[in-house]
N, C-alpha and C positions, 0 to 999 in steps of 0.2 A: 579810622584812614591808614595808621598804621600796618595791620596786616596786609591792607589794598598795598603799600609799596612794597611790603614784603616777598609779594608776589610777583610783582612787576619784576621786581631785583634779580628772582630767583627763576622767570621766564624761560631764558635761554637753556637754565638745567633741566627743567620740565621739559622741553623743546626736543634738547638730547635726548630723554632718555625712553621720551614716549618714540625718539626714530629710532634708536638702537631696540627696543621691543620690536616696533616692528621689521627691522632688520632681520632680527636673530626668528623672527614668524616664520618669514619667506624664508630664507634661506634654511631655517628646517624642514618646511614644506619640501624645498629641494632635497633636502636629504632624502627625507618619507619618501619620493618618487624613485629614489634610485635604488636598483636593487645591488646585490652584491659585485657586477661585473660593471654598473656603471648603465646599466641603462634604464631609461625613463619607463615612466608607468604608461605612458601613450605607444608603444613601442611591445607589441605581442612577438614577434620574433626577428631576427632579423638573419637574411639570407643570403648568402656571394657578398655582402656588404648593402643588401637594399633591404630597407624596414619594410617589415608589416604593420600600417596605425592602427593602433585601434579603434579611432571611431568607421573607417571603413570598413574595416573587419567585422564590427558586430551590426553593420550595418546588411554584410552580405550572412548572417546568420540569420537576419529578422528575416529577410526574403526568404532563405532557405527555408527556415521554419513553418513562414505561410504556405510553401509548394509542397512541402513533407507531412504537416499536419500533425497532431498527436500521435503519431507512430514511431518517434525517436525522441530520446532525451536530450535537454540542454546540451550534454556533456557530448554526444554523438553528433549530433550540427553543427558545436564547434569546432571538434577534430574533421567535421567533414570539409568545413570551409579552410580548416587550418592546412589539410592535406591539398586543398585544391590550390591554393595560396603558393606555396611546396611549390608544386607540379611547376605552376607557372612560371614564378622566377627561377628554378632550376632550368624549364628546360628552356625560357626567352635567353638563357646566359649562352645555352650552346647554339641557339641559331644565329646567336649575336656572332659569335665564333666563327661560325661557318657562312654569314653573309646571307639565313636561309629569309625569306620576308613573301610577304605576299599583295602584291601589286594591282592596282585596281580595275587587269582586264581581268587579273585570274578572281580579284572578288566578285565581279559581274556573274563569269562562269561558276559559280560557288551557288551562287545565289537563284540565277537561274536552272539549275542542277536540283535547288530546294524547292523552287516556288513555280516551274515552269507550266507545271497541274493547276495552279490558281487563275480562275475566271477574270480577275480582275487584272490579271496582267497578260493578259491573251488579246489577239483583234478579233475580228469577226470570222475568219478562218479556222480560230481556236488555237493559233501559233503562240508561240512567247514573244512578249515586244517589252523588249527593254526601256523603249519609251515609257509606257505605261509603267514599268517601274519607276522610272527614275521620277514620274510625275508625282508616284504615292511616297515615294521618299520623300520627295521636296514638300509637301501636303505634311504628310509627319512630321518636319521640323516647323512650316508654320504655324502648327493649330498646336504643337508642344505645352504643355503637358497631356493636352486631351486625347483620347486614343482619337482611331477612326477603324471602321467595321473591317473587315478580312477573310473570308469566305467563314465561315461557322463561328467567330472570336476575334475581338478587338486587339488590336497594339498600337502603342504609344509610339514617339521618338524615340524612346531610352530603352523601352524592349526593344526595338528594332533595331540600334544600334547594338545590345548585348549578343543581341542574336548574330550579327555581322563576325562581333572581335569571336564568339564561339564558332562557328564555322571557319574563320579564318584560322583559330590555336588547334584548332580538328586539321587542316590541310596542314600547319608545319609540322605537324606531330608525326602527319603520315609521311610526308615528305622526308622530315628528319629520319623516323624510322627505315624506311626502303633505302634509302642512305646506308645504311649500315649492313640490310639487310642484301642488299647485293653484293658486301663484301665477305659474307659468310657464309662458306661452300667446305665439303669434304673432298678430302683426296680420294683418289683409288686406295692407297697405302690405306687408311682408315675404312674404306667401304670392305676392303679384303680380310682388316683383322675384324670389324666386328660378324662377318662372315665366320673366320675362324670360331670364334667367341663358342660359339653353340656348334660347328660342327668339330672340333678337332678335341679330345681328348688326353688324358692318359688314364694308364692305370698303376697305382702306385703298391706300396708298403709303408708301413709308417711305424713308428713307437712312440708314442704320448706319455710323458710324464708328466703328470697332472701336478694342479698346483695346490691341490689339496693334500699331495703326499707328504707337506712338510706340515706340518701342527700351524697353527696361526703364533700361539703360548709361544715360541720357539723365537718368532721374530719381532724384533724391538724398533719401534715408532717414537721416531724422537721429534720433539718441536720442530728443530732445526730441518731435520727430515721434512716434515710437512712444509713449512716454508720454502725449500728448495724447489722443490716440486710442485707449489704454488704459482711460485715467480716462471718455472720452464714452460707450464702449462696455463701461461698468464688469461690466454682467451678463454678457455674453459669455466675460469674461477674469477671472472671480472664483471660486477654483478654491477644493476642500476641504484640509484640511492631508493631505500625504500623505507618503512617504519611497519614496526611488528604492534600488534596491540592485541591486547584479550577483551570478550565485551561479552556481557550477559543481559538476557531480553528478561522486559518486565511488561508482559505480555498483557493485555485490557483483552481477555479469554473472558465468553459467561462462565460465571459460575455453575455450580451445581445446582446452589437455589435460586439463582436465575431461570435455570431450564425448568426447574419446579414448577416455579411461580409461570413460567410462559405456557407449559401445558395445563396445568391450571384453568388460567385464561383462556385455551382454545377447549377443554373439556365444559367449562361454564358457558360456551355460546349453545349451546344445545337446548339450555330450558330458556322459557320467556322471563323476563325482567319486567319490572314496572318502577319508572321512571318518573320524577318529577318536572311537570312540564312549563319550563317560565314563562312562556308567554302564554298560555293558557292558565295557568296559574292550577293545573290540575293537574292528578298523576294520570298517564301512558302506559300501556304494555306494549312493548318492546318483544316483537317475535324471536325467538330464536330459532337455531339451526333443522329444530322438531319442525316449525310450524308454517315456519318463513313461506310467503304468497308466490314473491319474487326469487328466486334460489341466486339469482345472476346481481340483484341486487344487494342480496345480503352478503354473497362473497363477495364482493367488490366494495363494500362499507365496513366488512372486517376483516379482510387481509390485505399483505403486502404486496401479494402477486394477483393479476386481476384474473376471473372468473373466464376460462375458453371451455368455449361451445364445439363440444370437437368428443369423439372417440378414439379411448387410447389403448395402443396396442400394448401387448403385457413389456413386451422388451423395451416399451419406454417409460415403464414405472420403478427404474430402478430394485434395490430392494426389498422393496414393499412388495412386489409385485405378487409374491404370494399369499401374502396376507391378504390383497384388494382383490384377486381372484376368488379368494374361498368367501371373502364378504357378500352377503344378502343384496340384492337389490335392495334399496330402503335401510340398510344398516351405512356401520361407521367404520372406521380401520382409525387406529393411530390415538393419539398424536404421536407423530416417527419421523425421525429424524433424513432430512434427504437435501443434501447439497446446499448445507449454511442455513436451513428451514425446519422450522419444527409444524408439520402440516398435520390439517383433521383431516379426513375424506369423507365425503357422502356419495354412496354406489347409488348413480341415480338410474342405469339401463346396462344392461349387458347385451348384446347383439354380435352376432357373426360379420366380420368386415372383410372386405379385401385387402390386399396386402399392396396389390398390384393395378394399374387401371389405363385403359387406352381410350382416351378422351377426344373430341374435336372443337376447334373455337374460333371462335373471329372475337378482335380485339379492337375497341374502339375507344382512342384514346381521347382525353383532353386536355385543355392547355395546363400545364403545372404536374402532369402527371407524371411518375416515374418512368424515364427513359424516353418520353413524348421526344418526337421530334421537334426542332425549331419552329417546324409551316403548319404545326397544330397550334389551331385556334378552336376550336368549340368550346363551349362552357363543360361544365356539371350537366345541365340540365338537357342542354342539347345533344350531350354522347348517349345519354341515358333514353332520350328521345329515336337518336337513331337505330340505338341497338333496341331498343323495345318492337321498333317496326322489322328490323330483321327477324326478330324472335317469331312476332306473327307468320311471316311470309314463309321461314323453315318448318315452324310447326306444321305449318297444313300440305307441305310438299317437304321432306326431308333432302331430295337430289338437287334441292337450288341452294341449297349448303354450298358445295363448293364452289357452283357459281356467281356467290355473293364475297370471294374470301377474297377479291380487290381491295374489299372497305375495310379490310382488316390491317391492322399497322406491324401486325407481327410477322414479317416476315420472313422468319424460318422454318416456321413451322407450314406457312403459306406453300413452300417446295414440297410437303407430304400433304398436301390438300388438307391442309390446317390438323394434321393429327399428332399427338403429343401422347407417349407411351412414358409412364413411370413409376416409379414405388412410393408405397407410405413415408419411406427416410431420407427422401431430395429433397432437396431445396424446392420450394414451392411458395407461392404466395398461400398464407393460411386459408383466406375464402377460396380461394381457386383448388387447394387441396382437399379441403373439407366437402365440398359441396360434390367434387369427383368421387369421394369415397364414402360418405354416407349419404350418398343416393343409388338410386340402381340403376341399372341395367334398360337405356333405354329412354332414360328423363332430361331434360332439356331445359333449360332457362337463361335468363340474364344472373350474373354475378359481380359486383364490384369488387375491385381491389385496386392494390395503387397504382397500378398501371392503366386504371381504365376502366370500361366497362368491357367483360366476357356473352358472347353467346356458347354458352355449352352444353355440346353434348355427350352424354357419356356412352363412348360405342362398345368397354367388354369390360369387365371385372375379372380377376383371378387369386389365385391363391389368399379363400378364406380361413379366418383364424377368429377367435374369439375376442373381444375388445369390450374396455370399460368406459361410459360414459360417466366424468364423475364433476362431484363439486367439493372445491379444496379449500380449507380458510389456513393460508400460511403468514406465518410469523416470522422474521427474519430473527436469527439466534445473535443478541449481542449483550453487552455487560450493560450490570444496571448501575446509575449513578453511585449507590453502594460501594461497589466492585473496583468501578474505575477510581474511585476515591483513597481505595483499600490495595489496589497498584498503587499509586503513587502516592502515599504513606508508606511501602513498606520498600521502595526505590527510593526514598526522603532517606529513610533510617540504612538502609544500607549504602549511599554516600556520605554519612556523619560515621560510620562503621569504617569504613572504608580510609577515611581521614587519618587515623590510627590502628590500620589493624594492615593482613593481608587482605588482598584480593580474593585468591583464589581461596584462600581456608574458608572468608567469608563465605562467597557463594558455594562453596558447598554444603555451609551450614545450614543454609536456607537451603538448599536441592537445586538450587541453578545452576545449569549448564554454562560451564566457562569455552569461550570458544574463542579460540587464537586466531587470526588473520591478517596477511603482508600484504602491505599494500605499495604500488609506485605514486609519485608524485600526480600525475592525472590520472590516473582511477576514478573510479566511481561506484561501483558495484563492491556490497559488502555478500559476500555466499551466504542465503538464506535472509536477509535484509535488503538487495536493491540498490535503489542507485543510493546511497549517503557522501555527497560531496562535504557536505559541513564535515564528517568527519575524517576526511581526508586533509583539511582542508586544515582541520583544529592539529592533526598530527605533526602535520610540515612547519608548521608555524613555529617561529626563531622563538616563542617567547614559554612552545611546552616542551618540557622535563621528563625525561622516563622515570615513570611512578606517579607521574600526574593524573587524573582522571576525570572525566567529565560525563552526562549525562546530555542525549539526545531523543528527542519525541520524534518517534517513526509513525508516518501516516499505516495506517489498518491495523498496527502492532501494539504499539504504547509506546514503552522507551527502550532504549538503551544505555547501558554503561559501560563507558569504555575507559579502559586505560592503558596507556601506551606504556610498552615494554622495552621496547628495543629502536634502536637508531642505527640505519646500517647506509653510511656514506657510499656514493659512488666511487668504484675500483675495487681490489681484489676482496672476496670475500671476506668473511669477520673468521678469526682462527678459530673459535668456537664451535660458528657454525659448519667449515671447512671441517672439520676434524673428521669425522664420521666417515666420509668420502674419500679422503684424501689419504684415511689412511689406508684405506682397503686400497688403494692401485698402488701404493708407497709398497705395501707389506706385499701384494704382486710383486711388484719389477724384485725385490728383493729374493724373494723365490727363485724369480728365474735368472739370475744373475747365479745363485745357489745352486740351480740345478743344470745350469751350463756349464758350471765349473767342472761339476763330479759328473760328468758324460764324458765313458773313454769306453774304447774299441772302435775298430775300422769295421765291424758291420753291423746292419740291423740287429743282429742276432746276441752278436757279444754286448750290443749296448740296452736291450730289453733284458737280457739277464742281467748284468749289471746292476740293473735298478729296476728290477723286479716288478718288471714291465713283459708283457708279452706283442708280441708282432704282429700287426693289426692288415687288413686290406682294403683297399678303396679302388673299384673299378668304373671307369667311365666320368674321370675328374674334367669339369670342364671351368672356364672362365663366366659363363652363365650362368652358375651354379655354385654358389658359394660354401653349401652345405657338402661336411667331411666326411662321408659314412661313418658310422661308428663313434665321433669325436662331437657334431652337433655344428654350429654356423662357425666358420675358421677361413672366412676369405683371404688371410697374410699368408695361410699353410698352403690354398689350394691359390693361390699368386704363386708362390715358390713352385710347386710343381708345376704348373704349367713349364714355367720357365726350365726346367730341368731339361738335358738331354737322358736318353733311355740309355738303364745301367748307373746313371750320376746317382752319390748320397749326399743330400743337403748338408752343411753346418745347421747347428741349432736354432729352431725357430719359434720363437715367440708370441703367441697365441693366445686365445680368450681365455681357455681354460685349460694349458699348461704349455711345454715347450716339447719341439717336434721336432725330430730327427724322420727324414724320409727318403726313399728309394724310388726312382720312376722304372719300372717293369717291363712297359711298352707303351710306345705313343702311337697311337691313333690317328694317322694323318689324317687329313679329309683331301679330295679330290678335289682340286681347285677349279674354282667357275670359268666361264671363257668371258663371260662377260656380266660386272658388278653393277650395271646402271641402275637396277631396280633399286639396291641395298644403297649407293648412291643416293638416289632421288629421295629416298628415305628418310637418310640423317640430314640432307640438308632441308628438307621442309619440315625435320623437330627442330634442327639448331634453327631455323629461323620465325619458327611459333614462337620459341621461348626468348627471342631478341627483346621486344618490346618489358616486358618486366626484368626479365638482369640486366639490362642496361641500365633504366630508372634507377634500380635499387643498387649499381653502383655507382651512378649518377649521386644520389643522395646520402650513400656512405662518404662521397667523397667532398659533398658540397661543407661549407663554413655554416654552421647553422646554432645561432645561441636562441633559445626557445626559454619565452620568460610569458607564458601562459598561465602556470602555475598562479603568478605575481600580477596577471596582467586583464586575465577574463575570465578564470576558472575559480 
């Protein structure tokens, strides 16, 4: 009782302790869900004050993934959805400023333009009827979320409204850019300058004092020089936040021993072997490659690649073609390595076969066949029966073939009387190709493919060459369990050694190639390794410090061990990284000032003599071509030359490869045109065509964007 009394006396204290603990937990969770700018983990990005929330964002990603399929990575899909949302918000801001909107009448017009050919929305005279469409939409709303059939597909109310939103968005976008394009024009003066740029030229004499005339060793570049230059040219040396890592690969590749064992297994397949049968409690003789009665069954039972009943052209056999061509019928070649497999081939036959054929066919599809139309209802058996019936008719009278083309579903070849001409390398159904090339001119038969039943008649064959019929047992080259264990152990030992040693030195000791890579926070690919968001996330984690390392499994490769070696924050480039390129630029600036200060003389001849250079000439210098004869690409020099009067000598001009002084010896004036309308139209079209991309780029650059993707969805 005494213990119970003490508990009761202190119950208030316990309640307060528990409450404080819960409060701390909740507050801690709140702070954990806040990034450095106070944005919660629920906000993917904030654009012009409008949030892109995580839940609808991820739902859009899921829908996009279903549409795209496996052709894009998770990161690529997220980037697509992000860019779509970014554009939607940025453009909506612009539409609101201008008061642009799509009213009901405009929406009906857009729907009519997009759906006027649908029979469901047409009256008895095949004319679009808005009332039919309104009734269809009302029905969709009533039965939501169930879909309703429309033309050759089904659609539900949500999909219909999404479609309406897409149409409205496209209409607003078009209206917005049309307003801008209406104000984008060129002037007659610009058209005239465009004409003169190519038609007008000058002949010049010039002296070039190259930067190389001053040795680099005589120019001192201080750290303050580098800082001043970077500050002056801030835009050129501003960098994004990046991480630099080193990594080594531990590849789970088959060892020499693994490959030798694989080759031995293939060679052993030739001989019969005796095996104990658990069912019959007796020994059975399993026939080998030499004595197998059914070669297809044998290959399929022992190979990672299925048996192919076809003749192969030598060009299809890769590096093994010469060895296989020299092997006699009944003989073996290999084991040989081919495209990730070890193969052991038996030559079953050799024959001269065509490389090109001309056939005609009638295709009878069945329900579920590849590319079968929605109205195809025949079963496989019914389609086969129809095909056999057609074969019987055309076998007795080949002239009936064309008359029966109406029964064929291949509308493309029907326009050419069912005729198809193709080479062996072209992509056709394997069964169709095999029949066409492996039989003779004049043969006709029914052949089944994934498209249905074909009645094929071989009309002609040409380009005959030697072919081989092979039975090939193939085994994929893969590492053994021992090799995989050895790779893992080597990786583990390397990690233990790196704990107290130098990453690069230890890798070199083990003959591992050290690969550097620099990436941004939203990147996903590592050269040679592919998509590795796990590595990028780790490198940008606040807890990861320079010198830290970690191993990552990589599908199809094995492991990589990565070490973080540098953290580059957003802003001006790190002094160490900028030192080399900036030093070159600073040195060039200093040389230019030195050259300009020592140039003396009133004529080119005097300047050339004083500087130990020669006077060079360049004729036909024009704005349309920035190359200066004898000097290379020098846009500043060319621009200055075109602006000088005849006989005028320029002040020193700093170019790409030196300092120049030029004199115009002759101006080649162009005859002015009476009419610049054609050039004006070309300039107007060129400008209008670039409006959309340039305007949106400018809007995006000026938008206030807080991007939290790396913390919320990546």
